[in-house]
Backbone as ProteinMPNN parsed JSONL, in Angstrom:
{"seq_chain_A": "MVIYISTRRLLVKFLKKILNLKKAIKIETTYDDLFAPVSGINKNELLLDWHWLVGESAEPLLITALGDVFYRSGNGIFFLDVNWGQSDALEKGYQEFREDPWGNDEEFGTRYAPDFVAKLRESGIILNSGQCYSFKKPPCFGGNMVIGNISTCDVTVHISLMGQLYYKLKDVPPGTKISGISLELAD", "coords_chain_A": {"N_chain_A": [[48.229, -26.428, 33.304], [46.129, -24.619, 35.348], [43.013, -23.19, 35.272], [41.425, -20.747, 37.016], [38.233, -19.912, 37.842], [36.221, -17.545, 39.15], [33.39, -18.263, 40.854], [31.801, -16.546, 42.142], [32.139, -14.126, 40.775], [31.0, -14.835, 38.305], [28.418, -15.33, 39.164], [27.657, -12.786, 40.007], [27.726, -11.438, 37.53], [25.701, -12.872, 36.215], [23.475, -12.272, 37.828], [23.342, -9.503, 37.419], [22.626, -9.464, 34.727], [20.084, -10.626, 34.87], [18.765, -8.742, 36.472], [18.921, -6.497, 34.794], [17.388, -7.443, 32.688], [14.943, -7.654, 33.976], [14.476, -4.95, 34.43], [14.212, -4.153, 31.811], [11.782, -5.253, 31.016], [10.046, -3.94, 32.523], [7.113, -2.041, 33.084], [6.681, 0.975, 31.514], [6.051, 4.158, 32.866], [4.48, 7.071, 31.995], [4.067, 10.681, 31.829], [1.481, 11.026, 30.847], [0.186, 8.808, 31.895], [-0.43, 9.562, 34.423], [-2.81, 10.766, 34.432], [-6.364, 10.284, 34.27], [-7.59, 8.328, 31.644], [-9.698, 9.83, 29.894], [-12.436, 10.779, 27.823], [-15.039, 12.52, 26.215], [-16.651, 12.843, 28.436], [-19.387, 14.112, 30.282], [-18.895, 17.152, 31.228], [-20.433, 18.987, 32.627], [-21.907, 17.491, 34.393], [-20.103, 16.076, 35.906], [-19.126, 17.031, 38.411], [-21.406, 17.283, 39.949], [-22.209, 15.997, 42.365], [-20.485, 17.144, 44.088], [-21.046, 19.782, 44.393], [-21.804, 20.94, 46.813], [-19.373, 21.431, 48.007], [-17.595, 22.528, 46.06], [-19.044, 24.384, 44.649], [-21.492, 25.526, 42.221], [-20.495, 26.546, 39.859], [-18.166, 25.283, 39.217], [-15.758, 24.063, 36.971], [-14.526, 21.223, 35.546], [-11.112, 20.521, 34.79], [-8.83, 18.803, 34.582], [-8.382, 15.321, 35.246], [-6.925, 13.265, 37.576], [-5.046, 10.147, 37.603], [-5.74, 8.887, 39.954], [-8.277, 9.746, 40.314], [-8.761, 12.309, 41.271], [-9.56, 15.832, 40.937], [-8.691, 18.632, 39.009], [-9.956, 21.838, 38.891], [-11.726, 24.732, 37.611], [-12.984, 27.656, 39.035], [-14.738, 30.59, 39.184], [-12.266, 33.033, 39.245], [-10.241, 31.386, 39.957], [-8.052, 28.465, 40.233], [-8.429, 25.17, 41.303], [-7.796, 22.275, 43.379], [-9.417, 19.345, 43.729], [-9.419, 16.985, 46.039], [-10.622, 14.125, 45.766], [-10.489, 11.725, 47.092], [-10.039, 12.338, 49.74], [-11.904, 14.212, 50.318], [-11.521, 17.016, 50.134], [-10.871, 20.401, 49.101], [-8.565, 22.522, 47.577], [-7.164, 25.727, 46.907], [-5.114, 26.612, 44.142], [-1.997, 28.273, 43.66], [-1.908, 29.674, 41.249], [-2.936, 31.101, 38.149], [-5.382, 30.434, 35.538], [-4.187, 30.412, 32.913], [-1.474, 30.092, 33.549], [-1.632, 27.625, 34.841], [-2.433, 25.994, 32.696], [-0.11, 26.058, 31.174], [1.751, 24.924, 32.899], [0.871, 22.411, 34.605], [1.952, 20.908, 36.631], [3.133, 21.873, 39.056], [5.165, 22.397, 42.054], [7.784, 20.13, 43.27], [6.861, 18.823, 45.623], [4.06, 19.221, 45.505], [3.585, 17.913, 43.092], [4.255, 15.225, 43.703], [2.345, 14.699, 45.697], [-0.178, 15.279, 44.513], [-0.265, 13.863, 42.082], [0.867, 11.391, 42.588], [3.086, 9.811, 41.406], [4.926, 7.65, 41.86], [3.327, 5.735, 43.111], [1.342, 5.286, 41.174], [2.968, 4.201, 39.188], [3.716, 1.802, 40.466], [1.216, 0.549, 40.612], [0.685, 0.162, 37.89], [2.853, -1.489, 37.208], [2.132, -3.724, 38.653], [0.15, -4.699, 37.142], [-2.29, -3.426, 37.084], [-3.965, -1.635, 35.05], [-5.278, 1.274, 33.575], [-8.243, 1.539, 31.671], [-9.968, 3.215, 28.987], [-11.89, 5.884, 30.25], [-11.657, 5.222, 32.911], [-10.497, 5.347, 36.37], [-8.192, 5.004, 39.118], [-9.389, 3.596, 42.116], [-10.158, 3.574, 45.581], [-10.791, 0.583, 47.337], [-11.509, 0.404, 49.974], [-12.272, 3.349, 51.237], [-10.153, 6.175, 52.231], [-11.358, 7.645, 54.328], [-12.532, 5.715, 55.84], [-10.476, 4.375, 56.917], [-8.961, 3.15, 54.975], [-5.979, 2.222, 53.277], [-3.235, 3.489, 51.276], [-2.383, 1.327, 49.389], [-1.467, -1.249, 47.085], [-3.207, -3.479, 47.151], [-5.578, -2.346, 47.978], [-6.718, -1.032, 45.921], [-8.655, -0.604, 42.991], [-9.795, -0.563, 39.57], [-12.106, 1.831, 38.27], [-15.084, 3.209, 36.858], [-14.687, 6.531, 35.995], [-16.609, 8.595, 36.348], [-18.437, 7.378, 38.046], [-16.817, 6.877, 40.284], [-16.103, 9.538, 41.101], [-18.64, 10.614, 41.602], [-19.738, 8.843, 43.601], [-17.874, 9.204, 45.69], [-18.26, 11.915, 46.2], [-20.928, 11.909, 47.14], [-20.591, 10.305, 49.396], [-18.774, 11.82, 51.019], [-20.353, 14.07, 51.351], [-22.377, 13.085, 52.994], [-20.841, 12.601, 55.231], [-19.87, 15.048, 56.063], [-20.856, 16.534, 58.253], [-20.548, 14.84, 60.342], [-19.205, 14.093, 63.464], [-15.643, 13.84, 64.094], [-14.2, 10.627, 64.633], [-16.537, 9.248, 65.018], [-18.198, 6.153, 65.034], [-18.865, 4.223, 62.23], [-21.082, 1.973, 61.053], [-21.64, 0.807, 58.607], [-22.271, 0.992, 55.035], [-24.88, 1.707, 52.835], [-26.088, 1.245, 49.584], [-28.387, 2.692, 47.415], [-30.28, 2.092, 44.568], [-31.133, 4.454, 42.189], [-34.169, 5.419, 40.551]], "CA_chain_A": [[47.8, -25.12, 33.725], [44.796, -24.619, 35.938], [42.325, -21.901, 35.123], [40.514, -20.525, 38.135], [37.124, -19.006, 37.53], [35.489, -17.192, 40.363], [31.94, -18.453, 40.706], [31.157, -15.338, 42.65], [32.14, -13.155, 39.691], [29.995, -15.289, 37.345], [27.107, -15.133, 39.779], [27.369, -11.352, 39.954], [27.388, -11.12, 36.141], [24.399, -13.47, 35.935], [22.455, -11.481, 38.525], [23.222, -8.216, 36.724], [21.849, -9.698, 33.508], [18.686, -10.834, 35.262], [18.215, -7.46, 36.915], [18.743, -5.657, 33.607], [16.246, -7.982, 31.958], [13.749, -7.251, 34.723], [14.267, -3.534, 34.15], [13.812, -4.008, 30.414], [10.377, -5.616, 30.839], [9.276, -3.088, 33.422], [6.147, -1.195, 32.384], [7.052, 2.382, 31.583], [4.996, 5.085, 33.258], [4.726, 8.391, 31.427], [3.22, 11.729, 32.398], [0.092, 10.773, 30.446], [-0.379, 7.782, 32.766], [-0.816, 10.181, 35.69], [-4.161, 11.287, 34.225], [-7.372, 9.301, 33.878], [-7.792, 8.395, 30.191], [-11.124, 10.123, 29.69], [-12.871, 11.646, 26.73], [-16.481, 12.444, 26.044], [-17.375, 12.921, 29.71], [-20.229, 15.294, 30.432], [-18.241, 17.994, 32.234], [-21.443, 19.673, 33.436], [-22.434, 16.583, 35.41], [-19.032, 15.386, 36.615], [-18.968, 17.484, 39.798], [-22.722, 17.538, 40.563], [-22.251, 15.523, 43.751], [-19.515, 17.926, 44.857], [-21.455, 21.199, 44.417], [-21.831, 21.378, 48.211], [-18.016, 21.839, 48.374], [-16.895, 23.291, 45.019], [-19.939, 25.366, 44.042], [-22.125, 25.108, 40.968], [-19.78, 27.044, 38.676], [-16.913, 24.538, 39.046], [-15.558, 23.463, 35.648], [-13.393, 20.297, 35.585], [-10.06, 20.748, 33.796], [-8.036, 17.577, 34.464], [-8.671, 14.28, 36.23], [-5.726, 12.454, 37.781], [-5.255, 8.698, 37.554], [-6.383, 8.498, 41.209], [-9.648, 10.247, 40.327], [-8.878, 13.662, 41.809], [-9.942, 16.746, 39.855], [-8.325, 20.042, 38.946], [-11.11, 22.534, 38.325], [-11.727, 26.196, 37.611], [-14.192, 28.264, 39.594], [-14.462, 32.023, 39.229], [-10.941, 33.35, 38.707], [-9.228, 30.517, 40.552], [-7.853, 27.059, 39.892], [-8.5, 24.416, 42.545], [-7.554, 20.836, 43.341], [-10.379, 18.593, 44.527], [-8.924, 15.679, 46.445], [-11.844, 13.33, 45.864], [-10.279, 10.626, 48.025], [-10.035, 12.86, 51.106], [-13.029, 15.133, 50.481], [-11.005, 18.362, 50.376], [-10.578, 21.231, 47.941], [-7.56, 23.546, 47.874], [-6.855, 26.671, 45.829], [-3.742, 26.627, 43.651], [-1.448, 29.623, 43.618], [-1.651, 30.066, 39.864], [-4.12, 31.358, 37.348], [-5.741, 29.449, 34.519], [-3.177, 30.334, 31.849], [-0.262, 29.522, 34.139], [-1.923, 26.212, 35.074], [-2.415, 25.31, 31.388], [1.279, 25.957, 30.733], [2.498, 24.074, 33.825], [-0.058, 21.853, 35.59], [2.634, 20.002, 37.547], [3.439, 22.453, 40.36], [6.502, 22.079, 42.557], [8.01, 18.695, 43.486], [5.988, 18.306, 46.682], [2.702, 19.177, 44.957], [3.571, 16.874, 42.061], [4.219, 13.925, 44.376], [1.092, 14.551, 46.43], [-1.374, 15.332, 43.664], [-0.245, 12.888, 40.988], [1.358, 10.116, 43.135], [3.71, 9.084, 40.298], [5.521, 6.378, 42.278], [2.24, 4.794, 43.376], [0.745, 4.945, 39.875], [3.918, 3.292, 38.533], [3.592, 0.493, 41.122], [-0.055, -0.038, 40.177], [0.858, -0.283, 36.503], [3.779, -2.622, 37.216], [1.431, -4.885, 39.207], [-0.835, -5.142, 36.16], [-3.545, -2.669, 37.182], [-3.857, -0.64, 33.984], [-6.547, 1.953, 33.316], [-8.846, 1.575, 30.342], [-10.629, 4.491, 28.716], [-12.996, 6.225, 31.138], [-11.441, 4.691, 34.253], [-9.481, 5.88, 37.269], [-7.943, 4.12, 40.25], [-10.329, 3.907, 43.187], [-9.942, 2.793, 46.793], [-11.832, -0.376, 47.71], [-11.899, 0.927, 51.286], [-11.834, 4.751, 51.178], [-9.343, 6.674, 53.341], [-12.179, 8.102, 55.457], [-12.868, 4.526, 56.623], [-9.231, 3.73, 57.316], [-8.292, 2.493, 53.853], [-4.599, 2.648, 53.05], [-2.774, 3.652, 49.899], [-1.611, 0.139, 49.048], [-1.952, -1.851, 45.842], [-4.334, -4.365, 47.432], [-6.782, -1.568, 48.291], [-7.039, -0.244, 44.725], [-9.207, -1.254, 41.799], [-10.172, 0.425, 38.567], [-13.522, 2.189, 38.383], [-15.538, 4.259, 35.955], [-14.308, 7.796, 36.631], [-17.796, 9.353, 36.779], [-18.987, 6.664, 39.209], [-15.893, 7.141, 41.39], [-16.231, 10.926, 41.562], [-19.991, 10.776, 42.13], [-19.886, 8.124, 44.87], [-17.067, 9.845, 46.733], [-18.94, 13.169, 46.534], [-22.085, 11.58, 47.975], [-20.08, 9.794, 50.666], [-18.259, 12.925, 51.83], [-21.484, 14.94, 51.698], [-23.023, 12.46, 54.161], [-19.913, 12.616, 56.365], [-19.334, 16.388, 56.344], [-21.281, 17.027, 59.563], [-20.354, 13.777, 61.325], [-18.029, 14.397, 64.291], [-14.511, 12.926, 63.949], [-14.184, 9.507, 65.573], [-17.826, 8.566, 65.055], [-18.164, 4.807, 64.455], [-19.811, 4.016, 61.13], [-21.24, 0.519, 60.995], [-21.736, 0.308, 57.24], [-22.761, 1.869, 53.977], [-25.833, 1.037, 51.945], [-26.297, 1.936, 48.317], [-29.724, 2.533, 46.86], [-30.332, 2.396, 43.141], [-32.144, 5.458, 41.843], [-35.017, 5.034, 39.407]], "C_chain_A": [[46.365, -25.238, 34.234], [44.213, -23.221, 35.775], [41.312, -21.791, 36.247], [39.457, -19.509, 37.723], [36.349, -18.766, 38.812], [33.989, -17.346, 40.122], [31.197, -17.227, 41.205], [31.05, -14.292, 41.542], [31.097, -13.54, 38.635], [28.586, -15.064, 37.886], [26.707, -13.663, 39.731], [26.977, -10.946, 38.536], [25.998, -11.641, 35.781], [23.279, -12.648, 36.581], [22.262, -10.119, 37.866], [22.402, -8.372, 35.457], [20.371, -9.873, 33.831], [18.048, -9.513, 35.668], [17.998, -6.523, 35.737], [17.568, -6.135, 32.777], [14.954, -7.567, 32.651], [13.44, -5.778, 34.47], [13.752, -3.332, 32.729], [12.34, -4.337, 30.204], [9.462, -4.826, 31.776], [8.338, -2.192, 32.605], [6.529, 0.259, 32.597], [5.839, 3.221, 31.968], [5.376, 6.464, 32.748], [3.846, 9.416, 32.135], [1.753, 11.503, 32.054], [-0.588, 9.753, 31.349], [-0.825, 8.337, 34.114], [-2.2, 10.815, 35.61], [-5.101, 10.142, 33.885], [-7.596, 9.438, 32.374], [-9.275, 8.593, 29.863], [-11.323, 10.992, 28.459], [-14.378, 11.47, 26.621], [-17.278, 12.458, 27.336], [-18.202, 14.196, 29.728], [-19.664, 16.132, 31.576], [-19.244, 18.687, 33.15], [-21.963, 18.8, 34.572], [-21.361, 15.978, 36.302], [-18.945, 15.763, 38.096], [-20.299, 17.764, 40.5], [-22.766, 17.141, 42.034], [-21.211, 16.193, 44.644], [-19.908, 19.405, 44.931], [-21.491, 21.755, 45.835], [-20.461, 21.892, 48.661], [-17.389, 22.787, 47.356], [-17.746, 24.382, 44.384], [-20.436, 24.903, 42.678], [-21.372, 25.561, 39.722], [-18.482, 26.284, 38.399], [-16.865, 23.838, 37.692], [-14.337, 22.542, 35.7], [-12.405, 20.58, 34.456], [-9.269, 19.472, 33.521], [-8.456, 16.604, 35.554], [-7.421, 13.421, 36.354], [-6.075, 10.972, 37.707], [-5.941, 8.194, 38.82], [-7.762, 9.122, 41.373], [-9.841, 11.593, 40.989], [-9.054, 14.63, 40.643], [-9.334, 18.13, 40.05], [-9.514, 20.738, 38.299], [-10.94, 24.038, 38.437], [-13.056, 26.651, 38.182], [-13.902, 29.744, 39.785], [-13.127, 32.296, 38.567], [-9.858, 32.398, 39.192], [-9.185, 29.115, 39.981], [-7.739, 26.311, 41.217], [-8.184, 22.946, 42.301], [-8.546, 20.18, 44.278], [-9.793, 17.215, 44.791], [-10.145, 14.833, 46.766], [-11.698, 12.251, 46.935], [-10.236, 11.059, 49.485], [-11.141, 13.881, 51.34], [-12.614, 16.563, 50.762], [-10.741, 19.084, 49.063], [-9.618, 22.336, 48.364], [-7.326, 24.425, 46.658], [-5.389, 26.533, 45.438], [-3.28, 28.073, 43.575], [-1.08, 30.031, 42.198], [-2.971, 30.261, 39.155], [-4.305, 30.303, 36.274], [-4.656, 29.296, 33.455], [-1.891, 29.696, 32.364], [-0.45, 28.021, 34.395], [-1.864, 25.421, 33.763], [-0.98, 25.096, 30.898], [2.097, 25.01, 31.606], [1.563, 23.522, 34.896], [0.623, 21.044, 36.693], [2.874, 20.583, 38.928], [4.85, 22.106, 40.793], [6.598, 20.577, 42.864], [7.07, 18.095, 44.527], [4.549, 18.182, 46.18], [2.574, 18.06, 43.927], [3.435, 15.494, 42.699], [2.907, 13.661, 45.083], [-0.102, 14.435, 45.5], [-1.414, 14.252, 42.587], [0.212, 11.496, 41.426], [2.061, 9.262, 42.074], [4.309, 7.736, 40.691], [4.444, 5.323, 42.502], [1.571, 4.356, 42.074], [1.664, 3.974, 39.127], [3.823, 1.891, 39.137], [2.298, -0.206, 40.711], [0.083, -0.61, 38.769], [1.772, -1.504, 36.432], [3.115, -3.881, 37.763], [0.312, -5.368, 38.283], [-2.168, -4.428, 36.222], [-3.426, -1.473, 36.24], [-5.232, -0.038, 33.728], [-6.966, 1.806, 31.861], [-9.519, 2.928, 30.176], [-11.822, 4.691, 29.651], [-12.837, 5.739, 32.565], [-10.428, 5.517, 35.043], [-9.232, 4.812, 38.33], [-8.85, 4.566, 41.384], [-10.038, 3.006, 44.387], [-11.102, 1.83, 47.013], [-12.403, 0.021, 49.071], [-11.374, 2.356, 51.331], [-11.024, 5.178, 52.408], [-10.167, 7.1, 54.559], [-12.637, 6.942, 56.338], [-11.625, 3.735, 57.0], [-8.516, 2.983, 56.209], [-6.909, 3.073, 53.625], [-4.274, 2.74, 51.57], [-1.796, 2.52, 49.585], [-2.253, -0.508, 47.825], [-3.183, -2.718, 46.073], [-5.637, -3.642, 47.736], [-7.246, -0.733, 47.092], [-7.652, -1.138, 43.654], [-9.471, -0.161, 40.772], [-11.677, 0.634, 38.644], [-13.852, 3.212, 37.301], [-15.325, 5.595, 36.659], [-15.526, 8.589, 37.109], [-18.446, 8.702, 37.992], [-18.132, 6.958, 40.437], [-16.11, 8.544, 41.969], [-17.597, 11.158, 42.194], [-20.149, 10.101, 43.497], [-19.096, 8.78, 45.994], [-17.684, 11.178, 47.15], [-20.137, 12.932, 47.44], [-21.646, 11.115, 49.361], [-19.594, 10.931, 51.563], [-19.348, 13.93, 52.185], [-22.18, 14.398, 52.944], [-22.143, 12.566, 55.408], [-19.52, 14.015, 56.826], [-19.714, 16.925, 57.719], [-21.131, 15.981, 60.667], [-19.096, 14.096, 62.136], [-16.898, 13.381, 64.071], [-14.567, 11.831, 65.018], [-15.496, 8.748, 65.674], [-17.696, 7.204, 64.369], [-19.244, 4.694, 63.39], [-19.881, 2.514, 60.899], [-21.34, -0.03, 59.578], [-22.248, 1.363, 56.287], [-23.776, 1.071, 53.173], [-26.028, 1.904, 50.711], [-27.707, 1.651, 47.833], [-29.678, 2.919, 45.393], [-31.457, 3.374, 42.879], [-32.936, 4.971, 40.641], [-34.532, 5.68, 38.146]], "O_chain_A": [[45.515, -25.877, 33.614], [44.846, -22.217, 36.101], [40.444, -22.65, 36.402], [39.77, -18.392, 37.311], [35.887, -19.703, 39.463], [33.403, -16.648, 39.295], [30.099, -16.916, 40.742], [30.012, -13.651, 41.381], [30.387, -12.674, 38.124], [27.683, -14.66, 37.154], [25.555, -13.335, 39.446], [26.016, -10.2, 38.346], [25.215, -10.95, 35.129], [22.262, -12.367, 35.947], [21.134, -9.635, 37.767], [21.575, -7.517, 35.141], [19.51, -9.327, 33.141], [16.929, -9.201, 35.26], [16.987, -5.823, 35.688], [16.83, -5.323, 32.22], [13.987, -7.175, 31.997], [12.278, -5.401, 34.314], [12.946, -2.437, 32.479], [11.705, -3.77, 29.315], [8.249, -5.036, 31.802], [8.726, -1.654, 31.567], [6.679, 0.713, 33.731], [4.739, 3.014, 31.455], [6.463, 6.964, 33.035], [2.988, 9.059, 32.942], [0.875, 11.76, 32.878], [-1.801, 9.816, 31.552], [-1.522, 7.656, 34.866], [-2.704, 11.34, 36.602], [-4.69, 9.147, 33.287], [-7.773, 10.551, 31.878], [-10.0, 7.636, 29.592], [-10.484, 11.824, 28.112], [-14.915, 10.399, 26.903], [-18.462, 12.118, 27.334], [-17.761, 15.238, 29.241], [-19.923, 15.854, 32.747], [-18.946, 18.946, 34.316], [-22.409, 19.313, 35.598], [-21.678, 15.421, 37.353], [-18.715, 14.897, 38.941], [-20.315, 18.419, 41.542], [-23.306, 17.878, 42.859], [-21.076, 15.846, 45.818], [-19.156, 20.204, 45.488], [-21.228, 22.942, 46.031], [-20.381, 22.697, 49.589], [-16.723, 23.749, 47.739], [-17.221, 25.222, 43.653], [-19.863, 24.001, 42.065], [-21.588, 25.017, 38.639], [-17.772, 26.607, 37.447], [-17.791, 23.121, 37.31], [-13.219, 23.024, 35.88], [-12.798, 20.844, 33.32], [-9.062, 19.102, 32.366], [-8.84, 17.012, 36.65], [-6.914, 12.907, 35.357], [-7.246, 10.594, 37.743], [-6.648, 7.187, 38.779], [-8.355, 9.041, 42.448], [-10.977, 11.989, 41.249], [-8.738, 14.298, 39.501], [-9.448, 18.725, 41.121], [-10.023, 20.28, 37.276], [-10.144, 24.546, 39.226], [-14.112, 26.107, 37.857], [-12.943, 30.115, 40.462], [-12.881, 31.84, 37.451], [-8.683, 32.582, 38.874], [-10.127, 28.642, 39.345], [-7.048, 26.751, 42.135], [-8.288, 22.442, 41.183], [-8.523, 20.425, 45.484], [-9.684, 16.387, 43.887], [-10.637, 14.829, 47.894], [-12.669, 11.903, 47.606], [-10.383, 10.225, 50.379], [-11.297, 14.368, 52.46], [-13.269, 17.259, 51.538], [-10.429, 18.463, 48.048], [-9.827, 23.002, 49.377], [-7.293, 23.944, 45.525], [-4.525, 26.358, 46.297], [-4.095, 28.986, 43.441], [-0.049, 30.667, 41.979], [-3.987, 29.665, 39.514], [-3.487, 29.396, 36.124], [-4.253, 28.178, 33.133], [-1.294, 28.857, 31.689], [0.476, 27.238, 34.186], [-1.318, 24.319, 33.719], [-0.676, 24.075, 30.282], [3.026, 24.364, 31.121], [1.464, 24.095, 35.981], [-0.049, 20.544, 37.595], [2.821, 19.838, 39.906], [5.64, 21.586, 40.006], [5.616, 19.846, 42.734], [6.546, 16.997, 44.342], [3.895, 17.163, 46.402], [1.571, 17.347, 43.896], [2.599, 14.692, 42.284], [2.406, 12.537, 45.075], [-0.953, 13.567, 45.694], [-2.491, 13.78, 42.223], [-0.027, 10.52, 40.716], [1.678, 8.112, 41.861], [4.209, 6.775, 39.929], [4.617, 4.162, 42.133], [1.268, 3.175, 41.9], [1.186, 3.029, 38.501], [3.847, 0.901, 38.406], [2.288, -1.416, 40.488], [-0.352, -1.729, 38.498], [1.5, -2.444, 35.685], [3.489, -4.99, 37.383], [-0.389, -6.329, 38.6], [-3.09, -4.783, 35.488], [-2.86, -0.438, 36.592], [-6.231, -0.756, 33.672], [-6.153, 1.931, 30.945], [-9.622, 3.697, 31.133], [-12.651, 3.797, 29.824], [-13.776, 5.83, 33.356], [-9.627, 6.267, 34.486], [-9.974, 3.835, 38.425], [-9.057, 5.761, 41.593], [-9.715, 1.828, 44.23], [-12.264, 2.216, 46.89], [-13.614, -0.02, 49.289], [-10.167, 2.566, 51.45], [-11.187, 4.616, 53.491], [-9.723, 6.935, 55.696], [-13.083, 7.161, 57.464], [-11.713, 2.562, 57.361], [-7.559, 2.255, 56.474], [-6.699, 4.278, 53.765], [-4.949, 2.147, 50.728], [-0.581, 2.709, 49.522], [-3.444, -0.329, 47.57], [-4.113, -2.691, 45.267], [-6.697, -4.267, 47.749], [-8.073, 0.167, 47.24], [-7.223, -2.272, 43.443], [-9.378, 1.027, 41.08], [-12.425, -0.263, 39.031], [-12.99, 3.987, 36.883], [-15.743, 5.765, 37.804], [-15.474, 9.197, 38.178], [-18.952, 9.399, 38.871], [-18.661, 7.255, 41.508], [-16.279, 8.708, 43.177], [-17.697, 11.832, 43.219], [-20.638, 10.72, 44.442], [-19.585, 8.898, 47.117], [-17.639, 11.537, 48.327], [-20.342, 13.671, 48.403], [-22.249, 11.48, 50.37], [-19.962, 10.998, 52.736], [-19.265, 14.58, 53.227], [-22.531, 15.161, 53.845], [-22.659, 12.615, 56.524], [-18.896, 14.159, 57.878], [-18.957, 17.705, 58.298], [-21.544, 16.216, 61.803], [-18.036, 14.341, 61.56], [-17.164, 12.194, 63.881], [-14.938, 12.087, 66.164], [-15.565, 7.715, 66.34], [-17.155, 7.105, 63.267], [-20.402, 5.033, 63.631], [-18.879, 1.868, 60.592], [-21.141, -1.227, 59.372], [-22.607, 2.472, 56.682], [-23.556, -0.101, 52.867], [-26.119, 3.129, 50.793], [-28.161, 0.506, 47.842], [-29.107, 3.946, 45.025], [-32.595, 3.155, 43.292], [-32.433, 4.206, 39.818], [-35.117, 5.475, 37.083]]}, "name": "protein", "num_of_chains": 1, "seq": "MVIYISTRRLLVKFLKKILNLKKAIKIETTYDDLFAPVSGINKNELLLDWHWLVGESAEPLLITALGDVFYRSGNGIFFLDVNWGQSDALEKGYQEFREDPWGNDEEFGTRYAPDFVAKLRESGIILNSGQCYSFKKPPCFGGNMVIGNISTCDVTVHISLMGQLYYKLKDVPPGTKISGISLELAD"}
């Protein structure tokens, strides 16, 4: 009697096992991972370099893993896209925001970038306390949202530098060539 074993069937079973193993060692991304792991930050100073855009009464509420900020100002809740230098009002009040900060599916994907954060974590770029993800080459200079253009950064440094950068660029006409950036250390 000859027993015929399909190598294709064995190969498929083997590949399924490997793929399941790969899924098993995949780093899990939770909702908490979509926020910068911060505590003890001086909220009064966090948005100082953004007062030109958000006003002096802006109170930070949440910081995303990509370093963007949900904040309260007056009676409204706003989203400061630190990486693009824009602030948008949310269509919900403070209490409603506290109960459901996620928004609809489109807002969730845009503001929290869950798929991108998961890819960063899977590639080994994990945030430590007080850090956020930061572009090596900011979007305003043509930087792309790719893993190779991201590093971790102190969240207060990230927010401050981006605020200063966009403040300098706010009156620059679109398309203006910028030859470089220089940083000066303050006393």
